[in-house]
C-alpha positions as YAML, in Angstrom:
chain: A
units: angstrom
residues:
- id: 1
  name: MET
  ca: [-18.96, -9.81, 9.53]
- id: 2
  name: ILE
  ca: [-22.25, -8.20, 10.14]
- id: 3
  name: ALA
  ca: [-21.10, -5.28, 8.15]
- id: 4
  name: SER
  ca: [-19.71, -7.09, 5.35]
- id: 5
  name: ARG
  ca: [-22.90, -9.10, 4.99]
- id: 6
  name: LEU
  ca: [-25.38, -5.80, 5.25]
- id: 7
  name: LEU
  ca: [-22.90, -4.28, 2.44]
- id: 8
  name: SER
  ca: [-23.59, -7.21, 0.34]
- id: 9
  name: PHE
  ca: [-27.26, -6.78, 0.32]
- id: 10
  name: PHE
  ca: [-27.15, -2.88, 0.25]
- id: 11
  name: PRO
  ca: [-23.93, -2.03, -1.49]
- id: 12
  name: PRO
  ca: [-23.13, 1.75, -1.85]
- id: 13
  name: PRO
  ca: [-23.69, 3.46, -5.14]
- id: 14
  name: GLU
  ca: [-20.43, 3.20, -7.41]
- id: 15
  name: LEU
  ca: [-20.25, 7.04, -7.31]
- id: 16
  name: LEU
  ca: [-19.34, 6.70, -3.31]
- id: 17
  name: THR
  ca: [-16.71, 3.71, -3.82]
- id: 18
  name: PHE
  ca: [-13.15, 4.33, -4.33]
- id: 19
  name: PRO
  ca: [-11.93, 2.41, -7.58]
- id: 20
  name: ARG
  ca: [-10.09, -0.92, -6.94]
- id: 21
  name: ILE
  ca: [-6.89, -0.44, -8.88]
- id: 22
  name: GLY
  ca: [-3.63, -1.89, -8.11]
- id: 23
  name: LEU
  ca: [-0.19, -0.68, -9.53]
- id: 24
  name: ASP
  ca: [2.92, -3.10, -9.67]
- id: 25
  name: VAL
  ca: [6.31, -1.38, -10.11]
- id: 26
  name: SER
  ca: [9.17, -3.45, -11.14]
- id: 27
  name: ASP
  ca: [12.56, -2.53, -12.74]
- id: 28
  name: GLN
  ca: [11.30, -3.58, -16.11]
- id: 29
  name: ALA
  ca: [7.62, -2.36, -16.14]
- id: 30
  name: ILE
  ca: [4.70, -0.50, -14.69]
- id: 31
  name: ARG
  ca: [1.51, -2.71, -14.72]
- id: 32
  name: PHE
  ca: [-1.95, -1.93, -13.52]
- id: 33
  name: VAL
  ca: [-5.25, -3.76, -12.93]
- id: 34
  name: GLU
  ca: [-8.82, -2.58, -12.14]
- id: 35
  name: LEU
  ca: [-11.35, -4.67, -10.51]
- id: 36
  name: GLN
  ca: [-14.88, -4.10, -10.60]
- id: 37
  name: LEU
  ca: [-17.74, -5.67, -8.28]
- id: 38
  name: ALA
  ca: [-19.81, -8.14, -10.24]
- id: 39
  name: GLY
  ca: [-22.50, -9.49, -7.69]
- id: 40
  name: ARG
  ca: [-20.51, -10.94, -4.59]
- id: 41
  name: HIS
  ca: [-17.29, -11.33, -6.45]
- id: 42
  name: TYR
  ca: [-14.47, -9.26, -8.40]
- id: 43
  name: THR
  ca: [-13.97, -9.31, -12.03]
- id: 44
  name: LEU
  ca: [-11.25, -7.70, -14.16]
- id: 45
  name: LYS
  ca: [-12.42, -4.52, -15.66]
- id: 46
  name: ARG
  ca: [-9.38, -3.42, -17.40]
- id: 47
  name: SER
  ca: [-5.59, -3.77, -17.20]
- id: 48
  name: GLY
  ca: [-2.43, -2.42, -18.92]
- id: 49
  name: SER
  ca: [1.25, -2.01, -18.85]
- id: 50
  name: VAL
  ca: [4.08, -0.07, -19.95]
- id: 51
  name: VAL
  ca: [7.67, -1.26, -20.44]
- id: 52
  name: LEU
  ca: [10.25, 0.90, -18.47]
- id: 53
  name: ALA
  ca: [13.66, 1.77, -20.35]
- id: 54
  name: LYS
  ca: [16.56, 0.31, -18.69]
- id: 55
  name: GLY
  ca: [17.87, 2.24, -15.63]
- id: 56
  name: VAL
  ca: [14.55, 4.01, -14.93]
- id: 57
  name: VAL
  ca: [13.93, 1.82, -11.69]
- id: 58
  name: GLN
  ca: [17.06, -0.16, -10.37]
- id: 59
  name: ASP
  ca: [16.27, -2.65, -7.28]
- id: 60
  name: GLY
  ca: [13.12, -0.99, -7.18]
- id: 61
  name: THR
  ca: [14.23, 2.63, -6.50]
- id: 62
  name: ILE
  ca: [13.21, 5.33, -9.14]
- id: 63
  name: VAL
  ca: [16.53, 6.55, -10.53]
- id: 64
  name: ASN
  ca: [15.03, 8.79, -13.35]
- id: 65
  name: GLN
  ca: [12.11, 10.77, -11.84]
- id: 66
  name: SER
  ca: [11.06, 12.24, -15.56]
- id: 67
  name: GLU
  ca: [11.08, 9.14, -17.25]
- id: 68
  name: PHE
  ca: [9.06, 7.36, -14.61]
- id: 69
  name: ALA
  ca: [6.51, 9.95, -14.79]
- id: 70
  name: ARG
  ca: [6.15, 9.88, -18.56]
- id: 71
  name: ALA
  ca: [5.83, 6.31, -18.32]
- id: 72
  name: VAL
  ca: [2.97, 6.60, -15.77]
- id: 73
  name: ARG
  ca: [1.43, 9.34, -18.17]
- id: 74
  name: GLU
  ca: [1.64, 6.82, -20.99]
- id: 75
  name: LEU
  ca: [0.12, 4.17, -18.59]
- id: 76
  name: GLY
  ca: [-2.66, 6.18, -17.69]
- id: 77
  name: LYS
  ca: [-3.83, 7.64, -21.05]
- id: 78
  name: GLY
  ca: [-7.61, 7.06, -21.25]
- id: 79
  name: VAL
  ca: [-7.61, 5.86, -17.65]
- id: 80
  name: GLU
  ca: [-8.32, 8.13, -14.89]
- id: 81
  name: ILE
  ca: [-6.56, 6.88, -11.59]
- id: 82
  name: ALA
  ca: [-7.15, 8.93, -8.54]
- id: 83
  name: PHE
  ca: [-6.52, 6.31, -6.10]
- id: 84
  name: ALA
  ca: [-4.41, 3.04, -6.43]
- id: 85
  name: ASN
  ca: [-2.74, 0.50, -4.06]
- id: 86
  name: ILE
  ca: [0.71, 0.42, -5.37]
- id: 87
  name: SER
  ca: [3.32, -2.63, -4.99]
- id: 88
  name: VAL
  ca: [6.69, -1.87, -4.21]
- id: 89
  name: PRO
  ca: [9.81, -4.11, -3.83]
- id: 90
  name: GLU
  ca: [9.79, -6.04, -0.50]
- id: 91
  name: LYS
  ca: [13.68, -5.80, -0.22]
- id: 92
  name: LYS
  ca: [13.10, -2.02, 0.55]
- id: 93
  name: ALA
  ca: [10.53, -3.13, 3.49]
- id: 94
  name: TYR
  ca: [11.26, -3.88, 6.85]
- id: 95
  name: LEU
  ca: [8.87, -6.15, 8.84]
- id: 96
  name: PHE
  ca: [8.32, -6.98, 12.40]
- id: 97
  name: GLN
  ca: [6.03, -7.98, 14.88]
- id: 98
  name: VAL
  ca: [5.15, -6.39, 18.68]
- id: 99
  name: ARG
  ca: [3.00, -7.78, 21.28]
- id: 100
  name: MET
  ca: [1.18, -5.04, 23.20]
- id: 101
  name: GLU
  ca: [-1.68, -4.39, 25.72]
- id: 102
  name: GLU
  ca: [-4.79, -3.46, 23.80]
- id: 103
  name: ARG
  ca: [-5.33, 0.11, 24.01]
- id: 104
  name: PRO
  ca: [-6.65, 3.19, 21.81]
- id: 105
  name: LEU
  ca: [-5.31, 3.03, 18.48]
- id: 106
  name: ALA
  ca: [-3.77, 6.45, 18.68]
- id: 107
  name: GLU
  ca: [-1.64, 5.10, 21.63]
- id: 108
  name: LEU
  ca: [-0.89, 1.95, 20.03]
- id: 109
  name: ARG
  ca: [0.27, 3.95, 16.93]
- id: 110
  name: ARG
  ca: [2.68, 6.10, 19.37]
- id: 111
  name: LEU
  ca: [4.10, 2.63, 21.19]
- id: 112
  name: VAL
  ca: [4.71, 1.25, 17.72]
- id: 113
  name: GLU
  ca: [6.59, 4.18, 16.60]
- id: 114
  name: PHE
  ca: [8.73, 4.04, 19.73]
- id: 115
  name: ARG
  ca: [9.63, 0.50, 19.04]
- id: 116
  name: LEU
  ca: [10.84, 1.31, 15.45]
- id: 117
  name: GLU
  ca: [14.39, 2.03, 16.08]
- id: 118
  name: GLU
  ca: [14.95, -1.28, 18.01]
- id: 119
  name: ASN
  ca: [13.63, -3.46, 15.21]
- id: 120
  name: VAL
  ca: [14.74, -1.38, 12.09]
- id: 121
  name: PRO
  ca: [17.57, 0.62, 11.06]
- id: 122
  name: LEU
  ca: [15.64, 3.83, 10.41]
- id: 123
  name: SER
  ca: [14.70, 6.46, 12.97]
- id: 124
  name: ALA
  ca: [10.87, 7.24, 13.17]
- id: 125
  name: SER
  ca: [11.65, 10.65, 11.51]
- id: 126
  name: GLU
  ca: [12.93, 8.66, 8.49]
- id: 127
  name: ALA
  ca: [10.18, 6.10, 8.13]
- id: 128
  name: ILE
  ca: [6.66, 5.77, 7.02]
- id: 129
  name: PHE
  ca: [4.72, 2.57, 8.87]
- id: 130
  name: ASP
  ca: [1.52, 1.29, 9.01]
- id: 131
  name: PHE
  ca: [0.44, -1.86, 11.31]
- id: 132
  name: GLU
  ca: [-2.26, -4.59, 11.54]
- id: 133
  name: LEU
  ca: [-3.51, -5.86, 14.78]
- id: 134
  name: THR
  ca: [-4.57, -9.24, 15.63]
- id: 135
  name: PRO
  ca: [-5.98, -10.38, 19.21]
- id: 136
  name: VAL
  ca: [-3.61, -13.00, 20.90]
- id: 137
  name: SER
  ca: [-6.43, -14.74, 22.09]
- id: 138
  name: ALA
  ca: [-10.16, -14.00, 23.03]
- id: 139
  name: ARG
  ca: [-9.49, -14.09, 26.86]
- id: 140
  name: SER
  ca: [-6.14, -12.09, 26.66]
- id: 141
  name: ASN
  ca: [-6.07, -8.21, 26.24]
- id: 142
  name: LEU
  ca: [-3.04, -8.58, 24.21]
- id: 143
  name: VAL
  ca: [-2.50, -7.93, 20.72]
- id: 144
  name: ASP
  ca: [0.13, -8.56, 18.04]
- id: 145
  name: ALA
  ca: [0.82, -5.77, 15.71]
- id: 146
  name: SER
  ca: [2.38, -6.71, 12.32]
- id: 147
  name: VAL
  ca: [4.25, -3.48, 11.49]
- id: 148
  name: THR
  ca: [5.44, -2.79, 7.89]
- id: 149
  name: VAL
  ca: [8.09, 0.26, 7.54]
- id: 150
  name: LEU
  ca: [9.38, 1.84, 4.48]
- id: 151
  name: PRO
  ca: [12.09, 4.52, 4.35]
- id: 152
  name: LYS
  ca: [10.30, 7.81, 4.00]
- id: 153
  name: GLU
  ca: [12.55, 9.11, 1.26]
- id: 154
  name: PHE
  ca: [11.60, 6.10, -1.11]
- id: 155
  name: THR
  ca: [8.07, 6.54, -0.66]
- id: 156
  name: GLU
  ca: [8.30, 10.24, -1.07]
- id: 157
  name: ASP
  ca: [9.96, 9.48, -4.52]
- id: 158
  name: TYR
  ca: [7.19, 7.39, -5.64]
- id: 159
  name: ALA
  ca: [4.37, 9.82, -4.44]
- id: 160
  name: SER
  ca: [6.20, 12.34, -6.14]
- id: 161
  name: ALA
  ca: [6.54, 10.83, -9.54]
- id: 162
  name: LEU
  ca: [3.24, 9.27, -9.53]
- id: 163
  name: ARG
  ca: [1.63, 12.77, -8.87]
...
């Protein structure tokens, strides 16, 4: 909170910040929004969408990579998008929570990875995962890790098509 207050008074130059762009992929369309900081609040800078042909994406899975890539290129005309947050269908994700003793982040990551197979039907080699930590209490050295897991093949298909 000190850092966020400091940044509100001394924001980094726009040249050094990543654009705040979000992509939403559904079976019907790809949409994007870009936000810009206006004082202490974000406002919509621009947005757009492109309709996908039927069957290009089915149940969140990219079925036709070339047609999907063409739609992304069409969406990106005149918009340079180097970094974006991408929303993918929830039904492709697995979520679980693990309580652990607080440790260095690299060690916590290994512990979460170790717990993957008992919580999701994927091995660690078949999965991409991330987690957020929340202290259990101020007097405890325990943390809850809220873990999100996606199939690696699924994420690689998206990364390849978006590249």
